[in-house]
Backbone as a chain_set.jsonl record, in Angstrom:
{"seq": "MHLLFASEEPNGVHLASDINEVIWGSLAFFVVLGLIIWKAGPAIAKAFNGRTERIAAELGSAAAQKDEAVAALTASTADLPDTNAEEARIKAEAIETAERVKADLIAKAHADAEDIRVRGRADVDNYRRQAVADLTAELSELTKNSAEAVIIENLDAGAHAELIDNYINQVEHLS", "coords": {"N": [[18.693, -34.522, 92.842], [17.263, -37.179, 91.447], [14.877, -37.873, 89.144], [13.365, -39.796, 87.447], [14.907, -41.915, 86.232], [18.048, -42.984, 87.268], [20.435, -43.557, 86.061], [23.726, -43.545, 84.83], [24.694, -44.227, 82.471], [25.48, -44.351, 78.997], [22.924, -43.597, 76.554], [22.761, -44.186, 73.949], [23.507, -43.605, 70.453], [21.969, -41.559, 69.409], [20.671, -40.287, 71.516], [21.073, -38.225, 74.414], [23.426, -38.674, 77.118], [22.233, -38.487, 79.596], [19.178, -39.431, 80.7], [17.112, -38.05, 81.927], [17.464, -35.513, 81.038], [16.727, -35.867, 78.387], [14.019, -36.529, 78.686], [12.885, -34.254, 80.001], [13.599, -32.307, 78.142], [12.222, -33.207, 75.869], [9.6, -33.017, 76.846], [9.443, -30.22, 77.28], [9.756, -29.382, 74.647], [7.409, -30.421, 73.409], [5.452, -29.015, 74.838], [5.999, -26.347, 74.141], [5.647, -26.626, 71.399], [2.914, -27.303, 71.341], [1.805, -24.926, 72.41], [2.534, -23.152, 70.359], [1.122, -24.262, 68.218], [-1.459, -23.984, 69.243], [-1.763, -21.181, 69.736], [-0.459, -19.779, 67.572], [-1.174, -21.277, 65.409], [-3.87, -20.879, 64.229], [-3.415, -18.291, 63.103], [-1.335, -18.813, 61.338], [-2.598, -20.708, 59.691], [-4.63, -19.052, 58.735], [-3.089, -17.173, 57.328], [-1.935, -18.859, 55.389], [-4.306, -19.71, 54.117], [-5.26, -17.196, 53.233], [-3.205, -16.51, 51.5], [-3.495, -18.574, 49.648], [-6.062, -17.998, 48.702], [-5.571, -15.443, 47.622], [-3.723, -16.09, 45.616], [-5.368, -17.747, 44.075], [-7.271, -15.833, 43.314], [-5.654, -14.096, 41.832], [-4.906, -15.861, 39.792], [-7.426, -16.287, 38.653], [-7.995, -13.665, 37.815], [-5.885, -13.327, 36.014], [-6.582, -15.289, 34.151], [-8.994, -14.202, 33.263], [-8.025, -11.814, 32.134], [-6.452, -12.928, 30.16], [-8.423, -14.15, 28.592], [-9.785, -11.828, 27.79], [-7.739, -10.619, 26.307], [-7.371, -12.515, 24.283], [-9.89, -12.336, 23.103], [-9.806, -9.656, 22.254], [-7.679, -9.817, 20.455], [-8.754, -11.584, 18.591], [-10.905, -10.026, 17.712], [-9.544, -7.795, 16.658], [-8.092, -9.045, 14.676], [-10.138, -9.951, 13.093], [-11.083, -7.535, 12.179], [-9.077, -6.722, 10.49], [-8.233, -6.478, 7.058], [-8.326, -9.054, 4.553], [-5.185, -9.949, 3.763], [-4.101, -11.239, 1.532], [-6.126, -11.032, -0.396], [-6.267, -8.268, -0.532], [-3.705, -7.704, -1.467], [-3.833, -8.936, -3.996], [-5.839, -7.349, -5.13], [-4.593, -4.834, -5.18], [-2.443, -5.38, -6.883], [-3.831, -6.028, -9.253], [-5.085, -3.594, -9.738], [-2.833, -1.997, -10.129], [-1.756, -3.152, -12.453], [-3.832, -2.652, -14.238], [-3.802, 0.158, -14.228], [-1.227, 0.586, -15.253], [-1.51, -0.508, -17.827], [-3.423, 1.238, -18.863], [-1.995, 3.66, -18.779], [0.045, 2.976, -20.538], [-1.416, 2.603, -22.921], [-2.374, 5.205, -23.222], [0.056, 6.584, -23.567], [0.967, 5.418, -25.947], [-1.085, 6.215, -27.699], [-0.726, 8.992, -27.541], [1.87, 9.157, -28.579], [1.406, 8.281, -31.208], [-0.311, 10.325, -32.069], [1.417, 12.527, -31.803], [3.364, 11.756, -33.67], [1.843, 11.806, -36.019], [1.219, 14.536, -36.075], [3.794, 15.526, -36.462], [4.327, 14.432, -38.993], [2.375, 15.805, -40.536], [3.178, 18.471, -40.17], [5.693, 18.236, -41.319], [5.02, 17.615, -43.98], [3.725, 20.01, -44.64], [5.847, 21.775, -44.324], [7.554, 20.812, -46.331], [5.947, 21.324, -48.576], [5.851, 24.144, -48.407], [8.588, 24.758, -48.681], [8.982, 23.753, -51.254], [7.246, 25.392, -52.773], [8.487, 27.833, -52.278], [10.979, 27.309, -53.402], [10.203, 26.93, -56.09], [9.159, 29.467, -56.591], [11.482, 30.985, -56.211], [13.088, 29.885, -58.24], [11.503, 30.578, -60.442], [11.597, 33.361, -60.32], [14.311, 33.744, -60.651], [14.66, 32.565, -63.151], [13.005, 34.256, -64.629], [14.403, 36.636, -64.339], [16.828, 35.92, -65.586], [15.84, 35.361, -68.138], [14.775, 37.849, -68.899], [17.105, 39.392, -68.823], [18.568, 38.08, -70.816], [16.857, 38.404, -73.038], [16.831, 41.13, -73.194], [19.486, 41.626, -73.759], [19.654, 40.396, -76.264], [17.789, 41.878, -77.693], [18.819, 44.44, -77.531], [21.142, 44.134, -78.997], [20.118, 43.506, -81.501], [18.37, 45.51, -82.155], [17.421, 48.256, -84.024], [17.4, 51.839, -84.685], [14.89, 52.644, -85.722], [13.184, 50.471, -85.045], [13.332, 50.638, -82.386], [12.095, 53.129, -81.831], [9.543, 52.496, -82.725], [8.762, 50.553, -80.852], [8.609, 52.099, -78.536], [6.543, 53.84, -79.225], [4.397, 52.02, -79.452], [4.186, 51.18, -76.807], [3.434, 53.553, -75.518], [0.938, 53.929, -76.678], [-0.441, 51.718, -75.647], [-0.522, 52.351, -72.925], [-2.133, 54.604, -73.025], [-4.573, 53.517, -73.828], [-5.24, 52.05, -71.601], [-5.791, 53.905, -69.664]], "CA": [[17.617, -35.455, 92.876], [17.004, -37.856, 90.189], [13.448, -38.106, 89.117], [12.895, -41.056, 86.902], [15.963, -42.912, 86.139], [19.282, -42.414, 87.779], [21.592, -44.257, 85.54], [24.701, -42.655, 84.22], [25.275, -44.876, 81.31], [25.042, -43.723, 77.742], [21.666, -44.088, 76.014], [22.926, -44.558, 72.543], [24.146, -42.645, 69.548], [21.08, -40.424, 69.135], [20.191, -39.68, 72.75], [22.11, -37.752, 75.335], [23.769, -39.689, 78.121], [21.356, -38.359, 80.761], [17.808, -39.677, 80.271], [16.28, -36.965, 82.466], [17.608, -34.403, 80.085], [15.933, -36.244, 77.212], [12.598, -36.474, 79.052], [12.507, -32.851, 80.213], [13.753, -31.602, 76.852], [11.099, -33.614, 75.016], [8.399, -32.433, 77.435], [9.471, -28.794, 76.975], [9.544, -29.25, 73.207], [6.0, -30.649, 73.089], [4.677, -27.922, 75.429], [6.203, -25.18, 73.269], [4.991, -26.961, 70.137], [1.473, -27.191, 71.576], [1.483, -23.505, 72.512], [2.661, -22.561, 69.013], [-0.007, -24.737, 67.403], [-2.695, -23.455, 69.812], [-1.843, -19.739, 69.594], [-0.037, -19.295, 66.254], [-1.741, -22.147, 64.372], [-4.913, -20.222, 63.446], [-2.85, -17.193, 62.314], [-0.582, -19.419, 60.238], [-3.587, -21.278, 58.774], [-5.284, -17.928, 58.09], [-2.124, -16.625, 56.365], [-1.868, -19.795, 54.26], [-5.582, -19.644, 53.392], [-5.267, -15.897, 52.544], [-2.28, -16.612, 50.366], [-4.118, -19.464, 48.66], [-7.153, -17.247, 48.076], [-4.977, -14.377, 46.82], [-3.167, -16.727, 44.41], [-6.511, -18.165, 43.262], [-7.844, -14.619, 42.727], [-4.73, -13.65, 40.795], [-5.038, -16.799, 38.67], [-8.703, -15.979, 38.004], [-7.827, -12.386, 37.13], [-5.007, -13.576, 34.865], [-7.363, -16.032, 33.155], [-9.933, -13.244, 32.668], [-7.247, -10.936, 31.269], [-6.055, -13.718, 28.989], [-9.614, -14.277, 27.747], [-10.01, -10.518, 27.181], [-6.698, -10.415, 25.299], [-7.682, -13.39, 23.146], [-11.062, -11.749, 22.438], [-9.354, -8.451, 21.56], [-6.876, -10.266, 19.32], [-9.674, -12.128, 17.593], [-11.662, -8.905, 17.143], [-8.675, -6.981, 15.806], [-7.755, -9.858, 13.513], [-11.321, -9.972, 12.236], [-11.206, -6.217, 11.56], [-8.047, -6.562, 9.469], [-8.643, -7.036, 5.769], [-7.579, -10.222, 4.1], [-4.011, -9.382, 3.101], [-3.923, -11.842, 0.212], [-7.102, -10.413, -1.288], [-5.857, -6.874, -0.699], [-2.52, -7.732, -2.331], [-4.297, -9.241, -5.346], [-6.577, -6.179, -5.617], [-3.622, -3.776, -5.476], [-1.707, -5.781, -8.087], [-4.73, -5.895, -10.401], [-5.255, -2.154, -9.969], [-1.57, -1.489, -10.684], [-1.653, -3.641, -13.836], [-4.826, -1.902, -15.017], [-3.299, 1.518, -14.379], [-0.074, 0.532, -16.152], [-2.007, -0.721, -19.191], [-4.073, 2.475, -19.278], [-0.925, 4.633, -19.041], [0.725, 2.519, -21.755], [-2.29, 2.92, -24.046], [-2.37, 6.661, -23.374], [1.353, 6.975, -24.127], [1.003, 4.986, -27.347], [-1.978, 7.099, -28.45], [-0.074, 10.293, -27.622], [3.0, 9.032, -29.503], [0.851, 8.235, -32.564], [-0.792, 11.671, -32.378], [2.596, 13.369, -32.005], [3.976, 11.35, -34.939], [0.983, 12.319, -37.09], [1.442, 15.98, -36.122], [5.116, 15.741, -37.068], [4.184, 14.151, -40.425], [1.603, 16.895, -41.152], [4.057, 19.639, -40.217], [6.749, 17.94, -42.298], [4.439, 17.78, -45.336], [3.503, 21.447, -44.851], [7.168, 22.381, -44.519], [8.032, 20.407, -47.659], [5.168, 22.095, -49.553], [6.314, 25.533, -48.351], [9.927, 24.827, -49.274], [8.833, 23.515, -52.698], [6.691, 26.622, -53.347], [9.529, 28.859, -52.217], [11.996, 26.963, -54.41], [9.623, 27.215, -57.41], [9.103, 30.925, -56.733], [12.857, 31.456, -56.394], [13.52, 29.482, -59.595], [10.746, 31.379, -61.414], [12.159, 34.717, -60.304], [15.658, 33.665, -61.247], [14.473, 32.305, -64.582], [12.477, 35.5, -65.223], [15.514, 37.594, -64.41], [17.748, 35.468, -66.636], [15.159, 35.515, -69.436], [14.71, 39.285, -69.162], [18.457, 39.85, -69.164], [18.934, 37.491, -72.123], [16.044, 39.041, -74.079], [17.304, 42.509, -73.296], [20.765, 41.604, -74.464], [19.381, 40.058, -77.665], [17.065, 42.995, -78.318], [19.725, 45.583, -77.667], [22.075, 43.851, -80.09], [19.422, 43.424, -82.785], [17.414, 46.605, -82.285], [17.922, 49.455, -84.704], [16.761, 53.056, -84.193], [13.486, 52.651, -86.146], [12.46, 49.469, -84.248], [13.318, 51.161, -81.017], [11.068, 54.172, -81.822], [8.247, 51.805, -82.873], [8.461, 49.931, -79.543], [8.234, 53.16, -77.612], [5.218, 54.31, -79.632], [3.426, 50.968, -79.075], [4.046, 51.211, -75.339], [2.67, 54.76, -75.186], [-0.432, 53.653, -77.115], [-1.05, 50.763, -74.682], [-0.761, 53.063, -71.704], [-3.249, 55.502, -73.277], [-5.785, 52.699, -73.873], [-5.514, 51.571, -70.246], [-6.286, 54.963, -68.815]], "C": [[17.372, -35.967, 91.485], [15.566, -38.256, 90.153], [13.083, -39.491, 88.608], [13.967, -42.136, 86.928], [17.271, -42.281, 86.568], [20.48, -43.152, 87.239], [22.482, -43.278, 84.8], [25.305, -43.299, 82.989], [24.737, -44.251, 80.029], [23.789, -44.4, 77.201], [21.756, -44.474, 74.543], [23.527, -43.424, 71.751], [23.296, -41.395, 69.421], [20.602, -39.726, 70.391], [21.367, -39.233, 73.615], [22.369, -38.82, 76.405], [22.872, -39.635, 79.333], [19.926, -38.459, 80.278], [16.867, -38.614, 80.769], [16.315, -35.755, 81.521], [16.774, -34.668, 78.851], [14.465, -36.086, 77.53], [12.175, -35.028, 79.201], [12.644, -32.048, 78.913], [12.612, -31.924, 75.907], [9.823, -32.983, 75.496], [8.329, -30.934, 77.122], [9.202, -28.555, 75.497], [8.072, -29.379, 72.862], [5.105, -29.57, 73.673], [4.791, -26.689, 74.534], [5.522, -25.421, 71.922], [3.485, -26.842, 70.276], [1.038, -25.75, 71.667], [1.539, -22.825, 71.132], [1.474, -22.973, 68.152], [-1.298, -24.098, 67.891], [-2.839, -21.958, 69.528], [-1.511, -19.264, 68.163], [-0.651, -20.109, 65.123], [-2.844, -21.48, 63.562], [-4.377, -19.078, 62.574], [-2.085, -17.74, 61.117], [-1.544, -19.999, 59.201], [-4.294, -20.173, 58.001], [-4.372, -17.324, 57.03], [-2.018, -17.534, 55.148], [-3.145, -19.744, 53.423], [-5.688, -18.324, 52.614], [-4.369, -15.916, 51.328], [-2.88, -17.469, 49.278], [-5.237, -18.731, 47.923], [-6.62, -16.142, 47.173], [-4.4, -14.951, 45.519], [-4.288, -17.164, 43.484], [-7.15, -16.955, 42.578], [-6.961, -14.09, 41.601], [-4.803, -14.55, 39.571], [-6.333, -16.536, 37.905], [-8.625, -14.68, 37.217], [-6.961, -12.556, 35.883], [-5.754, -14.321, 33.766], [-8.356, -15.095, 32.464], [-9.205, -12.292, 31.727], [-6.803, -11.653, 30.008], [-7.231, -13.853, 28.037], [-9.92, -12.957, 27.05], [-9.0, -10.259, 26.065], [-6.961, -11.262, 24.068], [-8.868, -12.83, 22.375], [-10.66, -10.501, 21.661], [-8.527, -8.806, 20.334], [-7.767, -10.794, 18.213], [-10.447, -11.003, 16.917], [-10.785, -8.063, 16.222], [-8.248, -7.749, 14.566], [-8.93, -9.901, 12.55], [-11.49, -8.632, 11.526], [-10.189, -6.013, 10.443], [-8.526, -7.154, 8.148], [-7.78, -8.248, 5.432], [-6.401, -9.721, 3.266], [-3.802, -9.978, 1.712], [-4.883, -11.223, -0.792], [-6.725, -8.965, -1.563], [-4.654, -6.782, -1.629], [-2.931, -7.983, -3.777], [-5.03, -8.037, -5.944], [-5.615, -5.069, -6.019], [-2.836, -4.111, -6.736], [-2.568, -5.601, -9.329], [-4.935, -4.424, -10.75], [-4.001, -1.565, -10.597], [-1.408, -1.916, -12.136], [-2.61, -2.864, -14.727], [-4.345, -0.476, -15.266], [-2.125, 1.557, -15.358], [-0.528, 0.349, -17.598], [-2.672, 0.547, -19.721], [-3.029, 3.527, -19.622], [-0.191, 4.266, -20.327], [-0.105, 2.873, -22.977], [-2.32, 4.423, -24.294], [-1.064, 7.139, -24.012], [1.456, 6.596, -25.6], [0.129, 5.907, -28.198], [-1.348, 8.48, -28.607], [1.098, 10.249, -28.592], [2.508, 9.003, -30.948], [0.358, 9.624, -32.975], [0.376, 12.606, -32.637], [3.271, 13.044, -33.34], [3.16, 11.88, -36.116], [1.143, 13.831, -37.222], [2.781, 16.299, -36.788], [5.052, 15.499, -38.574], [3.461, 15.299, -41.128], [2.469, 18.147, -41.26], [5.173, 19.445, -41.237], [6.241, 18.121, -43.713], [4.23, 19.273, -45.639], [4.832, 22.148, -45.095], [7.715, 22.059, -45.902], [7.285, 21.194, -48.735], [5.62, 23.55, -49.585], [7.688, 25.687, -48.987], [9.852, 24.646, -50.795], [8.291, 24.783, -53.371], [7.742, 27.726, -53.368], [10.605, 28.597, -53.266], [11.485, 27.274, -55.816], [9.578, 28.724, -57.646], [10.495, 31.492, -56.975], [13.36, 31.123, -57.795], [12.803, 30.316, -60.656], [11.311, 32.788, -61.481], [13.522, 34.739, -60.969], [15.554, 33.464, -62.753], [13.937, 33.553, -65.283], [13.587, 36.518, -65.385], [16.482, 37.216, -65.511], [17.129, 35.668, -68.027], [15.114, 36.987, -69.83], [16.079, 39.807, -69.587], [18.893, 39.329, -70.528], [18.174, 38.189, -73.233], [16.512, 40.477, -74.293], [18.605, 42.578, -74.064], [20.549, 41.319, -75.944], [18.724, 41.257, -78.357], [18.012, 44.172, -78.533], [20.693, 45.351, -78.824], [21.369, 43.925, -81.437], [18.504, 44.631, -83.04], [18.086, 47.807, -82.985], [17.113, 50.658, -84.226], [15.296, 53.1, -84.583], [12.661, 51.678, -85.338], [12.333, 49.966, -82.821], [12.217, 52.225, -80.881], [9.693, 53.555, -81.931], [7.843, 51.148, -81.56], [7.998, 50.989, -78.567], [6.831, 53.661, -77.949], [4.139, 53.299, -79.251], [3.176, 50.985, -77.55], [3.198, 52.406, -74.927], [1.212, 54.556, -75.57], [-1.14, 52.691, -76.136], [-1.386, 51.456, -73.366], [-1.964, 54.011, -71.865], [-4.558, 54.707, -73.266], [-6.18, 52.215, -72.467], [-6.112, 52.676, -69.376], [-7.638, 55.306, -69.245]], "O": [[17.294, -35.222, 90.507], [15.086, -38.927, 91.067], [12.514, -40.279, 89.364], [13.848, -43.147, 87.621], [17.542, -41.128, 86.234], [21.461, -43.335, 87.959], [22.011, -42.301, 84.218], [26.375, -42.885, 82.543], [23.643, -43.685, 80.017], [23.602, -45.606, 77.359], [20.817, -45.06, 74.003], [23.989, -42.423, 72.299], [23.829, -40.289, 69.334], [20.141, -38.59, 70.283], [22.47, -39.776, 73.554], [21.588, -39.76, 76.553], [22.748, -40.631, 80.045], [19.5, -37.613, 79.493], [15.894, -38.299, 80.085], [15.307, -35.094, 81.271], [16.163, -33.74, 78.322], [13.722, -35.55, 76.708], [11.194, -34.611, 78.585], [11.819, -31.172, 78.654], [12.09, -31.042, 75.225], [9.038, -32.469, 74.7], [7.271, -30.432, 76.741], [8.489, -27.616, 75.141], [7.531, -28.561, 72.118], [4.088, -29.231, 73.068], [3.783, -26.062, 74.208], [4.894, -24.517, 71.371], [2.838, -26.31, 69.374], [0.025, -25.369, 71.081], [0.673, -22.015, 70.8], [0.889, -22.151, 67.446], [-2.143, -23.709, 67.086], [-3.911, -21.507, 69.125], [-2.226, -18.426, 67.614], [-0.644, -19.66, 63.977], [-2.788, -21.496, 62.332], [-4.823, -18.905, 61.44], [-2.173, -17.199, 60.015], [-1.355, -19.822, 57.997], [-4.538, -20.293, 56.8], [-4.836, -16.995, 55.938], [-2.009, -17.059, 54.012], [-3.094, -19.734, 52.193], [-6.148, -18.317, 51.472], [-4.721, -15.406, 50.264], [-2.786, -17.127, 48.099], [-5.358, -18.818, 46.701], [-7.149, -15.921, 46.083], [-4.57, -14.365, 44.45], [-4.201, -16.991, 42.269], [-7.529, -17.029, 41.409], [-7.456, -13.687, 40.549], [-4.768, -14.067, 38.44], [-6.352, -16.556, 36.675], [-9.122, -14.593, 36.094], [-7.263, -12.0, 34.827], [-5.583, -14.022, 32.584], [-8.548, -15.167, 31.251], [-9.704, -11.99, 30.642], [-6.777, -11.069, 28.925], [-7.077, -13.695, 26.826], [-10.271, -12.942, 25.87], [-9.356, -9.744, 25.006], [-6.796, -10.796, 22.94], [-8.87, -12.838, 21.144], [-11.116, -10.3, 20.535], [-8.657, -8.168, 19.289], [-7.562, -10.488, 17.038], [-10.628, -11.013, 15.7], [-11.216, -7.662, 15.141], [-8.062, -7.151, 13.507], [-8.744, -9.888, 11.334], [-11.984, -8.587, 10.399], [-10.42, -5.209, 9.54], [-9.153, -8.213, 8.129], [-6.679, -8.43, 5.95], [-6.59, -9.141, 2.197], [-3.365, -9.272, 0.804], [-4.492, -10.922, -1.92], [-6.848, -8.489, -2.692], [-4.585, -5.893, -2.478], [-2.435, -7.318, -4.687], [-4.866, -7.736, -7.126], [-5.786, -4.436, -7.061], [-2.587, -3.237, -7.566], [-2.098, -5.084, -10.343], [-4.955, -4.057, -11.925], [-4.089, -0.728, -11.495], [-0.967, -1.121, -12.966], [-2.252, -2.464, -15.835], [-4.465, 0.039, -16.378], [-2.039, 2.457, -16.193], [0.014, 0.987, -18.5], [-2.507, 0.894, -20.89], [-3.152, 4.214, -20.636], [0.156, 5.143, -21.117], [0.426, 3.384, -23.963], [-2.295, 4.866, -25.442], [-1.078, 7.999, -24.892], [1.975, 7.367, -26.407], [0.534, 6.332, -29.28], [-1.425, 9.078, -29.68], [1.307, 11.196, -29.35], [3.113, 9.625, -31.82], [0.587, 10.052, -34.106], [0.342, 13.394, -33.582], [3.699, 13.948, -34.057], [3.728, 12.35, -37.102], [1.198, 14.358, -38.334], [2.88, 17.234, -37.582], [5.639, 16.252, -39.351], [3.884, 15.726, -42.203], [2.498, 18.804, -42.301], [5.552, 20.385, -41.937], [6.925, 18.702, -44.556], [4.517, 19.739, -46.741], [4.935, 23.011, -45.967], [8.275, 22.928, -46.57], [7.893, 21.676, -49.69], [5.758, 24.133, -50.66], [7.928, 26.629, -49.741], [10.576, 25.31, -51.537], [8.802, 25.205, -54.409], [7.871, 28.458, -54.349], [11.084, 29.516, -53.931], [12.222, 27.811, -56.642], [9.904, 29.209, -58.73], [10.682, 32.363, -57.825], [13.978, 31.956, -58.458], [13.409, 30.717, -61.65], [11.484, 33.345, -62.565], [13.84, 35.638, -61.748], [16.262, 34.104, -63.53], [14.359, 33.874, -66.394], [13.705, 37.177, -66.418], [16.915, 38.07, -66.284], [17.805, 36.087, -68.967], [15.389, 37.328, -70.98], [16.21, 40.551, -70.559], [19.515, 40.054, -71.304], [18.758, 38.536, -74.26], [16.579, 40.967, -75.42], [18.811, 43.456, -74.902], [21.194, 41.935, -76.792], [19.08, 41.598, -79.485], [18.001, 44.812, -79.584], [21.022, 46.287, -79.552], [21.966, 44.365, -82.419], [17.913, 44.711, -84.117], [19.148, 48.282, -82.586], [16.204, 50.484, -83.414], [14.498, 53.585, -83.781], [11.534, 52.005, -84.966], [11.33, 49.727, -82.148], [11.478, 52.212, -79.897], [8.755, 54.036, -81.295], [6.668, 51.193, -81.196], [7.045, 50.752, -77.826], [6.021, 53.881, -77.049], [3.073, 53.689, -78.775], [2.042, 50.814, -77.102], [2.326, 52.275, -74.068], [0.326, 54.986, -74.831], [-2.324, 52.865, -75.848], [-2.421, 51.177, -72.761], [-2.731, 54.19, -70.919], [-5.559, 55.191, -72.737], [-7.362, 51.999, -72.202], [-6.864, 52.391, -68.444], [-8.266, 56.19, -68.662]]}, "num_chains": 1, "name": "protein.A"}
């Protein structure tokens, strides 16, 4: 039985050759489409709306986290000292310390040099006194030996006895 049209000729490039098939297929398509829209439409819309709300919430949360991060960065940056000022302070302190150490080293070197000069003068004085004492002792020894040699050669027995008597008299007067 042919319902609407009973022609067997082709309908064109896009349609099937049987028009009944096109009509019933279209009708079935729209019925199924209507059922899907009627029954699944609210669930699909709800899912899309839930997804939209979830994405919006995530975007809001991300924006809040970004604002918190920016605030934390600003706060931590504000807490950091000015590096240029800190660098200048450290350099100035290092220069001051270096100058103080240099002055201390120079003063110590001058004091050490003065101590060396004083010790050198004392050593020279001691060596001079020792040399004078050594020369005096040597000269005394040479003089004594020379005088003894001269006296022994020129001393006769009477002069010798007179010297001994004079010595004994001096010793008696001292006691």
